[in-house]
N, C-alpha and C positions, 0 to 999 in steps of 0.2 A: 428760821429760827429753830433750834432745837430744843424738842421738850426736855423737862428736867430729868425724867429717867434715863432718857437717851445720853444726854450729857454726862450722867453719873456714870453710865456704864462705858462711855468713850474715855473718861477720865480713870478710870478703874484700869482698863486696858492699857493705857498711855503708863501707867505706874507699873503695872505688871511687867509690860516691855522693856521698861527701864531697868527694873530689877533684875530681870532677865539677863539684859545685856550687860549689866553691872557685874554680875557673876562670871559671864562668859569672859569679858575683858580681864577680870581678876584672875581666872583661870588660865588665859593665855599668857598673863604677864609672870605667874608662876612657873609656867613651863618653860619660857624663854630665859628667866632667871636661872632657872636650874640645868638649862642646856650649856654644854660646853662649846658649842660653836653654833649659834642659832642659824638655820637656814632663811634664805631671802623669803621664802613662800610663808614661813612662820612669822617673820617680820611684818610682811604685807598683812597677814590675817590679824596681826596684833593692832596695825594700825586702823585697819578698817573696822574692828571692834571698838577701839577707842573713840574714832570718829562718828560711830552710831552711838555710842553710850552717851557722849558728851551731846550729840545734836538732841536725843530724847531728853538728857538732863535739861538742856535750855528750855524744851517745850514744856517740860513740867515746872519750871520755875515761871515761864510765860503765863501759865495759867493759874499760877499761885496754888500750886497743889504741895500737899507735905508727904514726903516719901518717909514710911515707917523702917526704921533700921531693924533688920531681925535679930 
C-alpha cells in the first residue's frame, strides 16, 4: 500500500504527463491540419500521440482525478 504522500506525487505526475501529452497531441494535430500533404510518419506520430493521450486520460478518470485546464 502506498503512503499518502507518495500517492499524491504519483497522481500529480500522472496529471502532468497527461497535460504534456495533450499539448503534444494538439500540436501535432495543428501541424497535420496545416500540411498540404501530410507524410506517413507524421500520421503515425499523430496516432501514437493520440493513443498515449487517451490512455493517460483513461488512467486519470480511473483514479477520479481532476484535470485543471490552463
